[in-house]
The first five atom37 places (N, CA, C, CB, O) and aatype in JSON, in Angstrom:
{
  "aatype": [12, 14, 17, 16, 8, 18, 19, 15, 18, 13, 13, 7, 7, 19, 13, 10, 16, 2, 0, 19, 14, 8, 13, 19, 15, 7, 19, 12, 7, 11, 14, 13, 5, 15, 14, 13, 0, 11, 14, 1, 7, 6, 7, 10, 15, 15, 15, 16, 9, 2, 19, 10, 17, 7, 13, 10, 2, 0, 19, 9, 0, 18, 19, 10, 9, 18, 1, 15, 7, 3, 13, 6, 10, 1, 15, 15, 3, 3, 0, 9, 0, 10, 7, 10, 7, 19, 10, 10, 13, 7, 19, 10, 16, 0, 1, 10, 13, 7, 1, 13, 2, 7, 7, 2, 15, 14, 7, 2, 16],
  "atom_mask": [
    [1, 1, 1, 1, 1],
    [1, 1, 1, 1, 1],
    [1, 1, 1, 1, 1],
    [1, 1, 1, 1, 1],
    [1, 1, 1, 1, 1],
    [1, 1, 1, 1, 1],
    [1, 1, 1, 1, 1],
    [1, 1, 1, 1, 1],
    [1, 1, 1, 1, 1],
    [1, 1, 1, 1, 1],
    [1, 1, 1, 1, 1],
    [1, 1, 1, 0, 1],
    [1, 1, 1, 0, 1],
    [1, 1, 1, 1, 1],
    [1, 1, 1, 1, 1],
    [1, 1, 1, 1, 1],
    [1, 1, 1, 1, 1],
    [1, 1, 1, 1, 1],
    [1, 1, 1, 1, 1],
    [1, 1, 1, 1, 1],
    [1, 1, 1, 1, 1],
    [1, 1, 1, 1, 1],
    [1, 1, 1, 1, 1],
    [1, 1, 1, 1, 1],
    [1, 1, 1, 1, 1],
    [1, 1, 1, 0, 1],
    [1, 1, 1, 1, 1],
    [1, 1, 1, 1, 1],
    [1, 1, 1, 0, 1],
    [1, 1, 1, 1, 1],
    [1, 1, 1, 1, 1],
    [1, 1, 1, 1, 1],
    [1, 1, 1, 1, 1],
    [1, 1, 1, 1, 1],
    [1, 1, 1, 1, 1],
    [1, 1, 1, 1, 1],
    [1, 1, 1, 1, 1],
    [1, 1, 1, 1, 1],
    [1, 1, 1, 1, 1],
    [1, 1, 1, 1, 1],
    [1, 1, 1, 0, 1],
    [1, 1, 1, 1, 1],
    [1, 1, 1, 0, 1],
    [1, 1, 1, 1, 1],
    [1, 1, 1, 1, 1],
    [1, 1, 1, 1, 1],
    [1, 1, 1, 1, 1],
    [1, 1, 1, 1, 1],
    [1, 1, 1, 1, 1],
    [1, 1, 1, 1, 1],
    [1, 1, 1, 1, 1],
    [1, 1, 1, 1, 1],
    [1, 1, 1, 1, 1],
    [1, 1, 1, 0, 1],
    [1, 1, 1, 1, 1],
    [1, 1, 1, 1, 1],
    [1, 1, 1, 1, 1],
    [1, 1, 1, 1, 1],
    [1, 1, 1, 1, 1],
    [1, 1, 1, 1, 1],
    [1, 1, 1, 1, 1],
    [1, 1, 1, 1, 1],
    [1, 1, 1, 1, 1],
    [1, 1, 1, 1, 1],
    [1, 1, 1, 1, 1],
    [1, 1, 1, 1, 1],
    [1, 1, 1, 1, 1],
    [1, 1, 1, 1, 1],
    [1, 1, 1, 0, 1],
    [1, 1, 1, 1, 1],
    [1, 1, 1, 1, 1],
    [1, 1, 1, 1, 1],
    [1, 1, 1, 1, 1],
    [1, 1, 1, 1, 1],
    [1, 1, 1, 1, 1],
    [1, 1, 1, 1, 1],
    [1, 1, 1, 1, 1],
    [1, 1, 1, 1, 1],
    [1, 1, 1, 1, 1],
    [1, 1, 1, 1, 1],
    [1, 1, 1, 1, 1],
    [1, 1, 1, 1, 1],
    [1, 1, 1, 0, 1],
    [1, 1, 1, 1, 1],
    [1, 1, 1, 0, 1],
    [1, 1, 1, 1, 1],
    [1, 1, 1, 1, 1],
    [1, 1, 1, 1, 1],
    [1, 1, 1, 1, 1],
    [1, 1, 1, 0, 1],
    [1, 1, 1, 1, 1],
    [1, 1, 1, 1, 1],
    [1, 1, 1, 1, 1],
    [1, 1, 1, 1, 1],
    [1, 1, 1, 1, 1],
    [1, 1, 1, 1, 1],
    [1, 1, 1, 1, 1],
    [1, 1, 1, 0, 1],
    [1, 1, 1, 1, 1],
    [1, 1, 1, 1, 1],
    [1, 1, 1, 1, 1],
    [1, 1, 1, 0, 1],
    [1, 1, 1, 0, 1],
    [1, 1, 1, 1, 1],
    [1, 1, 1, 1, 1],
    [1, 1, 1, 1, 1],
    [1, 1, 1, 0, 1],
    [1, 1, 1, 1, 1],
    [1, 1, 1, 1, 1]
  ],
  "atom_positions": [
    [[0.85, -1.07, 0.01], [0.05, -0.44, 0.15], [0.97, 0.97, 0.25], [-0.82, -0.98, 1.18], [2.12, 0.98, 0.71]],
    [[0.31, 2.08, -0.22], [1.48, 3.35, -0.64], [1.18, 4.39, 0.58], [1.15, 4.28, -2.48], [0.09, 4.92, 0.82]],
    [[2.46, 4.57, 1.33], [2.61, 5.23, 2.16], [1.58, 6.71, 2.23], [3.95, 5.31, 2.07], [1.19, 7.22, 3.28]],
    [[1.34, 7.12, 1.11], [0.64, 8.23, 1.31], [-0.79, 8.15, 1.68], [0.77, 8.92, 0.27], [-1.3, 9.12, 2.24]],
    [[-1.77, 6.71, 1.35], [-3.06, 6.08, 2.52], [-2.93, 6.22, 3.85], [-3.29, 4.57, 2.52], [-3.74, 6.75, 4.6]],
    [[-1.55, 5.58, 4.24], [-1.01, 6.22, 6.26], [-1.24, 7.54, 6.76], [0.79, 6.3, 6.64], [-1.41, 8.04, 7.87]],
    [[-1.18, 8.03, 5.29], [-0.67, 9.83, 5.9], [-2.23, 10.18, 5.84], [0.64, 11.2, 4.54], [-2.68, 10.9, 6.73]],
    [[-3.02, 9.73, 4.88], [-4.06, 9.8, 4.83], [-5.36, 9.0, 5.94], [-3.96, 9.56, 3.68], [-6.52, 9.36, 6.13]],
    [[-4.78, 8.14, 6.37], [-5.45, 7.65, 7.84], [-5.11, 8.78, 9.03], [-4.72, 6.02, 8.37], [-5.52, 9.53, 9.9]],
    [[-4.24, 8.35, 8.46], [-3.12, 9.36, 10.24], [-4.58, 11.23, 10.5], [0.09, 10.62, 9.04], [-5.19, 11.62, 11.5]],
    [[-4.54, 11.7, 9.26], [-5.15, 13.38, 8.96], [-6.67, 12.27, 9.28], [-4.79, 14.54, 6.74], [-7.52, 13.16, 9.34]],
    [[-7.14, 11.48, 9.41], [-8.51, 11.36, 8.9], [-9.12, 10.77, 10.81], [0.0, 0.0, 0.0], [-10.16, 10.75, 11.47]],
    [[-7.64, 10.39, 10.96], [-8.2, 10.15, 12.78], [-7.69, 11.9, 13.54], [0.0, 0.0, 0.0], [-7.87, 12.11, 14.73]],
    [[-7.14, 12.85, 12.71], [-7.19, 13.97, 13.16], [-8.71, 14.5, 13.49], [-6.48, 14.7, 12.27], [-9.28, 14.91, 14.5]],
    [[-9.11, 14.25, 11.92], [-10.49, 15.53, 11.68], [-11.48, 14.28, 12.75], [-11.37, 15.93, 9.22], [-12.46, 14.75, 13.32]],
    [[-11.25, 13.11, 12.93], [-12.57, 12.48, 13.37], [-12.23, 13.13, 15.74], [-12.46, 9.85, 12.71], [-13.0, 13.34, 16.68]],
    [[-11.13, 13.14, 15.62], [-10.23, 13.61, 16.41], [-11.79, 14.81, 17.28], [-8.55, 14.41, 15.32], [-12.72, 14.8, 18.09]],
    [[-10.89, 15.84, 16.06], [-12.06, 17.59, 16.4], [-13.15, 17.1, 15.74], [-11.55, 19.52, 15.5], [-13.42, 17.8, 14.77]],
    [[-13.6, 16.52, 15.83], [-15.12, 16.58, 15.42], [-16.18, 16.0, 16.49], [-15.31, 15.72, 14.05], [-17.38, 16.26, 16.43]],
    [[-15.61, 15.22, 17.44], [-15.86, 14.85, 18.68], [-16.4, 15.79, 19.33], [-14.9, 14.41, 19.28], [-17.55, 16.14, 19.11]],
    [[-15.53, 16.46, 20.4], [-15.59, 18.17, 20.99], [-16.61, 19.4, 20.58], [-14.23, 18.84, 20.58], [-17.05, 20.34, 21.24]],
    [[-16.81, 19.01, 19.26], [-17.29, 20.46, 18.47], [-19.03, 19.82, 18.76], [-16.58, 20.73, 16.21], [-19.94, 20.25, 19.48]],
    [[-18.94, 18.47, 17.72], [-20.46, 17.82, 17.39], [-21.33, 17.74, 19.33], [-20.1, 15.62, 16.41], [-22.53, 17.83, 19.61]],
    [[-20.16, 17.55, 20.26], [-20.74, 16.82, 21.36], [-21.42, 18.48, 21.86], [-19.43, 15.77, 22.56], [-22.57, 18.86, 22.08]],
    [[-20.42, 18.99, 21.89], [-20.4, 20.34, 22.76], [-21.8, 21.04, 22.03], [-18.7, 21.42, 22.53], [-22.85, 21.13, 22.67]],
    [[-21.68, 21.5, 20.67], [-22.89, 21.69, 20.1], [-24.39, 21.4, 20.58], [0.0, 0.0, 0.0], [-25.3, 22.18, 20.86]],
    [[-24.3, 19.2, 20.56], [-25.99, 18.9, 20.5], [-26.12, 19.0, 22.04], [-26.61, 17.16, 19.76], [-27.2, 18.79, 22.58]],
    [[-24.83, 19.36, 22.84], [-25.68, 19.95, 24.46], [-25.73, 21.15, 24.56], [-25.04, 19.64, 25.89], [-25.38, 21.75, 25.58]],
    [[-26.09, 21.59, 23.7], [-26.42, 23.81, 23.03], [-25.28, 24.47, 24.12], [0.0, 0.0, 0.0], [-25.61, 25.57, 24.56]],
    [[-24.22, 24.02, 24.52], [-22.99, 24.43, 25.01], [-22.47, 25.1, 23.76], [-22.09, 23.27, 25.62], [-22.76, 24.81, 22.6]],
    [[-21.38, 26.33, 24.33], [-20.57, 26.94, 23.19], [-19.44, 26.29, 23.23], [-20.3, 28.4, 23.23], [-19.25, 25.64, 24.26]],
    [[-18.58, 26.25, 22.37], [-17.18, 26.04, 22.24], [-16.28, 26.63, 21.77], [-16.98, 25.29, 21.84], [-16.85, 27.5, 21.11]],
    [[-15.14, 26.77, 21.64], [-14.1, 27.18, 20.86], [-13.74, 26.55, 19.53], [-13.12, 27.1, 21.6], [-13.76, 25.33, 19.35]],
    [[-13.36, 27.56, 18.5], [-13.4, 26.86, 17.17], [-12.95, 28.59, 16.23], [-15.39, 25.9, 16.79], [-12.68, 29.77, 16.49]],
    [[-13.06, 28.04, 15.53], [-12.06, 28.61, 14.38], [-13.12, 30.04, 13.75], [-11.68, 27.09, 12.89], [-12.87, 30.92, 12.93]],
    [[-13.98, 29.81, 14.33], [-14.81, 31.05, 13.23], [-15.37, 31.94, 15.03], [-16.85, 30.04, 11.64], [-16.56, 32.12, 15.29]],
    [[-14.55, 32.23, 15.74], [-14.8, 32.81, 17.07], [-13.73, 33.8, 16.89], [-14.68, 31.8, 18.43], [-12.74, 33.73, 16.17]],
    [[-14.2, 34.97, 17.85], [-12.9, 35.95, 17.99], [-12.33, 35.65, 19.07], [-13.11, 37.44, 18.03], [-13.0, 34.77, 19.6]],
    [[-11.25, 35.97, 19.84], [-10.53, 35.8, 19.09], [-10.38, 34.61, 18.27], [-9.75, 36.07, 19.59], [-11.21, 33.8, 18.68]],
    [[-9.66, 34.09, 17.22], [-10.38, 32.68, 15.92], [-9.43, 31.76, 17.36], [-9.43, 32.5, 13.23], [-8.35, 32.14, 17.81]],
    [[-10.0, 30.83, 17.72], [-9.39, 29.31, 18.42], [-9.43, 29.11, 20.18], [0.0, 0.0, 0.0], [-9.34, 28.18, 20.98]],
    [[-9.68, 30.93, 20.21], [-9.91, 31.15, 21.67], [-11.51, 31.23, 22.39], [-9.2, 32.52, 21.92], [-11.87, 30.61, 23.39]],
    [[-12.28, 32.1, 21.63], [-13.07, 32.3, 21.92], [-14.07, 31.73, 21.41], [0.0, 0.0, 0.0], [-13.81, 31.2, 20.32]],
    [[-15.82, 31.57, 21.99], [-16.42, 30.7, 21.74], [-17.45, 31.27, 20.56], [-16.88, 30.16, 22.95], [-17.97, 32.35, 20.28]],
    [[-17.45, 29.72, 19.95], [-18.66, 30.31, 19.09], [-19.85, 29.05, 19.36], [-18.17, 30.54, 17.17], [-19.81, 27.91, 19.83]],
    [[-20.95, 29.99, 18.77], [-22.66, 29.16, 19.24], [-22.44, 27.51, 18.99], [-24.32, 29.77, 17.9], [-21.48, 26.94, 18.46]],
    [[-23.76, 26.95, 19.59], [-23.67, 25.34, 19.72], [-23.94, 25.26, 17.89], [-25.2, 24.39, 21.05], [-23.58, 24.65, 16.88]],
    [[-24.66, 26.13, 18.25], [-24.93, 25.61, 16.06], [-24.0, 25.5, 15.02], [-25.76, 26.74, 15.08], [-23.75, 24.56, 14.27]],
    [[-23.38, 26.99, 15.13], [-21.65, 26.57, 14.42], [-20.75, 25.3, 15.04], [-20.47, 28.01, 14.74], [-19.86, 24.72, 14.41]],
    [[-21.01, 25.12, 15.86], [-20.51, 23.78, 16.74], [-20.7, 22.64, 16.05], [-21.24, 23.53, 18.08], [-19.85, 22.14, 15.31]],
    [[-21.88, 22.16, 16.27], [-22.76, 21.01, 14.94], [-22.25, 20.97, 14.03], [-24.12, 21.23, 14.32], [-21.78, 19.9, 13.67]],
    [[-22.09, 22.28, 13.15], [-22.13, 22.48, 11.62], [-20.54, 22.2, 11.54], [-22.76, 24.18, 10.97], [-20.27, 21.35, 10.69]],
    [[-19.67, 22.59, 12.08], [-18.27, 22.29, 12.3], [-17.54, 20.65, 12.95], [-17.95, 23.44, 13.28], [-16.47, 20.14, 12.64]],
    [[-18.29, 20.3, 13.64], [-17.54, 18.96, 14.05], [-18.27, 18.04, 13.24], [0.0, 0.0, 0.0], [-17.76, 16.93, 13.42]],
    [[-19.93, 17.92, 11.81], [-20.45, 17.28, 11.44], [-19.62, 17.45, 9.73], [-21.86, 17.53, 11.9], [-19.73, 16.65, 8.79]],
    [[-18.75, 18.85, 9.76], [-17.8, 18.75, 8.83], [-16.58, 18.11, 8.63], [-17.58, 19.59, 8.71], [-16.07, 17.54, 7.66]],
    [[-16.11, 18.42, 10.16], [-14.6, 17.56, 10.16], [-14.94, 15.74, 9.9], [-13.67, 17.83, 12.07], [-14.25, 14.84, 9.43]],
    [[-16.31, 15.76, 10.45], [-16.5, 13.79, 10.22], [-17.01, 13.71, 9.2], [-17.48, 12.74, 11.21], [-17.55, 12.61, 9.1]],
    [[-17.16, 14.38, 8.27], [-16.96, 14.08, 6.55], [-15.77, 14.0, 6.49], [-17.43, 15.16, 5.41], [-15.26, 12.88, 6.44]],
    [[-14.95, 15.16, 6.46], [-13.54, 15.14, 6.04], [-12.8, 13.7, 6.88], [-12.77, 16.79, 6.52], [-11.67, 13.31, 6.61]],
    [[-13.46, 13.21, 7.65], [-12.58, 12.06, 8.34], [-13.04, 11.18, 7.68], [-12.64, 11.73, 9.84], [-12.2, 10.47, 7.12]],
    [[-14.62, 10.8, 7.43], [-14.55, 9.41, 6.67], [-14.21, 9.84, 5.08], [-16.18, 8.47, 6.8], [-14.1, 8.82, 4.41]],
    [[-14.02, 11.0, 4.32], [-13.37, 10.27, 3.1], [-12.4, 10.8, 2.98], [-13.96, 10.2, 1.87], [-12.32, 11.23, 1.83]],
    [[-10.64, 11.25, 4.22], [-9.9, 10.15, 3.78], [-9.58, 9.3, 4.37], [-9.05, 10.32, 3.38], [-8.41, 8.91, 4.41]],
    [[-10.7, 8.66, 5.09], [-10.42, 7.36, 5.84], [-11.47, 5.87, 4.96], [-11.01, 7.73, 7.79], [-11.06, 4.74, 4.73]],
    [[-12.44, 6.26, 4.76], [-13.15, 5.26, 3.57], [-12.44, 5.6, 2.47], [-14.82, 5.47, 3.21], [-11.47, 4.86, 2.31]],
    [[-12.6, 6.72, 1.39], [-12.56, 7.07, 0.58], [-11.53, 7.16, -0.09], [-13.01, 7.7, 0.69], [-11.83, 7.31, -1.27]],
    [[-9.81, 7.14, 0.15], [-8.6, 7.4, -0.16], [-7.91, 6.54, -0.33], [-8.1, 8.03, 0.46], [-6.91, 6.74, -1.02]],
    [[-8.18, 5.09, 0.31], [-8.0, 3.55, -0.01], [-8.47, 2.81, 0.58], [0.0, 0.0, 0.0], [-9.48, 3.07, 1.24]],
    [[-8.05, 1.9, 0.55], [-8.88, 0.53, 1.61], [-8.65, 0.4, 2.82], [-8.58, -0.9, 1.32], [-8.17, -0.66, 3.2]],
    [[-8.91, 1.35, 3.69], [-9.06, 1.38, 4.94], [-9.35, 0.18, 5.72], [-9.9, 2.2, 5.12], [-10.57, 0.03, 5.65]],
    [[-8.72, -0.99, 6.59], [-9.24, -2.16, 7.38], [-8.32, -1.99, 8.55], [-9.15, -3.7, 6.63], [-7.09, -1.93, 8.63]],
    [[-9.29, -1.92, 9.45], [-9.81, -2.19, 10.96], [-8.91, -2.75, 11.51], [-11.0, -3.01, 11.22], [-8.03, -2.49, 12.34]],
    [[-9.5, -4.15, 10.49], [-7.67, -5.77, 11.22], [-6.9, -5.42, 10.33], [-7.75, -8.16, 11.03], [-6.66, -6.34, 9.54]],
    [[-6.21, -4.13, 10.04], [-5.02, -4.19, 9.48], [-4.4, -3.89, 10.55], [-4.73, -3.44, 8.35], [-5.1, -3.06, 11.12]],
    [[-3.17, -4.16, 11.34], [-2.68, -3.62, 12.44], [-2.22, -1.5, 11.31], [-0.94, -5.09, 13.23], [-2.74, -0.39, 11.46]],
    [[-1.24, -1.9, 10.49], [-0.99, -0.69, 9.8], [-1.76, 0.22, 9.84], [-0.83, -0.81, 8.72], [-1.38, 1.33, 10.21]],
    [[-2.93, 0.01, 9.49], [-3.91, 1.52, 8.7], [-4.42, 1.88, 10.52], [-5.95, 0.91, 7.02], [-4.66, 2.99, 10.98]],
    [[-4.46, 0.69, 11.2], [-5.05, 1.08, 12.49], [-4.24, 1.71, 13.64], [-5.61, -0.05, 13.01], [-4.75, 2.41, 14.52]],
    [[-3.33, 1.5, 13.58], [-2.12, 2.61, 13.56], [-1.84, 3.6, 13.15], [-1.33, 2.42, 13.26], [-1.04, 4.15, 13.91]],
    [[-2.07, 4.21, 12.29], [-1.71, 5.21, 11.53], [-3.12, 6.06, 12.09], [-1.44, 4.81, 9.8], [-2.78, 7.02, 12.79]],
    [[-4.37, 5.96, 11.97], [-5.53, 6.21, 12.32], [-5.61, 6.37, 13.76], [-6.33, 5.31, 11.82], [-5.93, 7.52, 14.08]],
    [[-5.4, 5.49, 14.85], [-4.62, 5.73, 16.05], [-3.8, 6.39, 16.69], [0.0, 0.0, 0.0], [-3.9, 6.38, 17.92]],
    [[-2.71, 7.19, 16.01], [-1.34, 7.75, 16.14], [-2.48, 9.37, 15.95], [0.24, 7.12, 14.65], [-2.84, 10.12, 16.86]],
    [[-2.67, 9.44, 15.08], [-3.58, 10.48, 14.04], [-4.63, 10.77, 15.74], [0.0, 0.0, 0.0], [-4.37, 11.7, 16.52]],
    [[-5.46, 10.01, 15.91], [-6.27, 10.22, 16.92], [-5.46, 10.78, 18.72], [-7.05, 8.7, 16.88], [-5.84, 11.68, 19.48]],
    [[-4.56, 10.05, 18.83], [-4.0, 9.6, 19.96], [-3.31, 11.08, 20.09], [-3.04, 8.15, 19.85], [-3.63, 11.78, 21.05]],
    [[-2.24, 11.61, 19.0], [-1.76, 12.92, 19.16], [-2.69, 13.68, 18.89], [-0.72, 13.27, 18.47], [-2.26, 14.47, 19.72]],
    [[-3.6, 14.2, 18.5], [-4.31, 15.26, 17.96], [-5.32, 15.56, 18.9], [-4.85, 14.99, 16.66], [-6.16, 16.44, 18.7]],
    [[-5.27, 14.76, 20.08], [-6.16, 14.38, 21.32], [-5.45, 14.89, 22.25], [0.0, 0.0, 0.0], [-5.84, 15.77, 23.02]],
    [[-3.99, 14.18, 22.23], [-2.94, 15.39, 23.67], [-3.1, 16.07, 23.11], [-1.3, 15.51, 24.25], [-4.09, 16.63, 23.59]],
    [[-2.65, 16.83, 21.81], [-2.1, 18.36, 21.72], [-3.65, 19.4, 21.97], [-1.22, 18.66, 19.83], [-3.48, 20.54, 22.38]],
    [[-4.99, 18.92, 21.7], [-5.97, 19.61, 21.8], [-6.25, 19.87, 23.4], [-7.01, 18.95, 21.02], [-6.53, 20.92, 23.98]],
    [[-6.12, 18.79, 23.81], [-6.31, 18.88, 25.37], [-5.45, 19.77, 26.23], [-6.13, 17.57, 25.94], [-5.8, 20.44, 27.2]],
    [[-4.16, 19.62, 25.65], [-3.41, 20.39, 26.48], [-3.26, 22.17, 26.22], [-2.1, 19.66, 26.38], [-2.64, 23.0, 26.89]],
    [[-4.32, 22.4, 24.59], [-4.34, 23.89, 24.34], [-5.93, 24.56, 24.58], [-3.8, 24.13, 22.69], [-6.21, 25.71, 24.24]],
    [[-7.08, 23.43, 25.35], [-8.11, 23.76, 25.01], [-7.92, 23.18, 26.57], [-8.98, 23.36, 23.67], [-9.08, 23.6, 26.52]],
    [[-7.8, 22.93, 27.17], [-7.33, 22.89, 29.02], [-7.18, 23.7, 29.77], [0.0, 0.0, 0.0], [-7.38, 23.62, 30.99]],
    [[-6.76, 24.7, 29.08], [-5.86, 26.16, 29.41], [-7.66, 27.02, 29.88], [-4.61, 27.11, 27.37], [-8.0, 27.72, 30.83]],
    [[-8.31, 26.58, 28.83], [-9.98, 27.47, 28.49], [-10.9, 26.86, 29.64], [-10.93, 27.0, 26.59], [-11.71, 27.36, 30.42]],
    [[-10.46, 25.68, 29.44], [-11.57, 24.95, 30.14], [-11.11, 24.17, 31.73], [-12.08, 23.74, 28.98], [-11.59, 23.15, 32.24]],
    [[-10.22, 24.92, 32.15], [-9.8, 24.63, 33.21], [-8.61, 22.8, 33.67], [0.0, 0.0, 0.0], [-8.03, 22.7, 34.74]],
    [[-8.57, 21.89, 32.79], [-7.89, 21.15, 32.05], [-6.88, 20.76, 32.8], [0.0, 0.0, 0.0], [-6.66, 19.7, 33.39]],
    [[-6.19, 21.94, 32.69], [-4.65, 21.82, 32.75], [-4.27, 22.5, 34.07], [-3.86, 22.55, 31.44], [-3.16, 23.02, 34.01]],
    [[-4.92, 22.64, 35.27], [-4.68, 23.36, 36.65], [-4.05, 22.32, 37.22], [-5.96, 23.92, 37.54], [-4.24, 21.14, 36.92]],
    [[-3.13, 22.85, 38.22], [-2.68, 21.79, 39.12], [-3.1, 20.59, 39.4], [-2.66, 22.12, 40.04], [-4.17, 20.5, 39.99]],
    [[-2.31, 19.29, 39.03], [-2.51, 18.18, 39.64], [-4.16, 17.66, 38.6], [0.0, 0.0, 0.0], [-5.1, 16.99, 39.01]],
    [[-3.98, 18.24, 37.3], [-4.83, 17.9, 35.98], [-4.26, 17.61, 35.35], [-5.52, 18.62, 35.31], [-4.75, 17.07, 34.36]],
    [[-2.64, 17.79, 35.46], [-1.64, 17.38, 34.38], [-1.62, 16.01, 33.65], [-0.39, 17.47, 34.96], [-0.76, 15.78, 32.8]]
  ]
}
């Protein structure tokens, strides 16, 4: 399999991870940081914007994972590429957004 498929699966994991907090916050009716807020990425966007942004991220993840190659969850290589995208972006966003939502307070690192 071409290496580009693994890159696509990695970024599919990134977009999948990004979809979750936006969509969940939106359907809960809560505002959340988004690229459309002021200041960008720090301010809060409405729940509707977050549902739409989360859904778009899920669609992009679907395209990157299932339409760019022959993703097979039972393939260790495919699952590792996807999982690394999920894990690395998850840790990155936990650190970045934790400062706004109390996740980086002492004792929570």
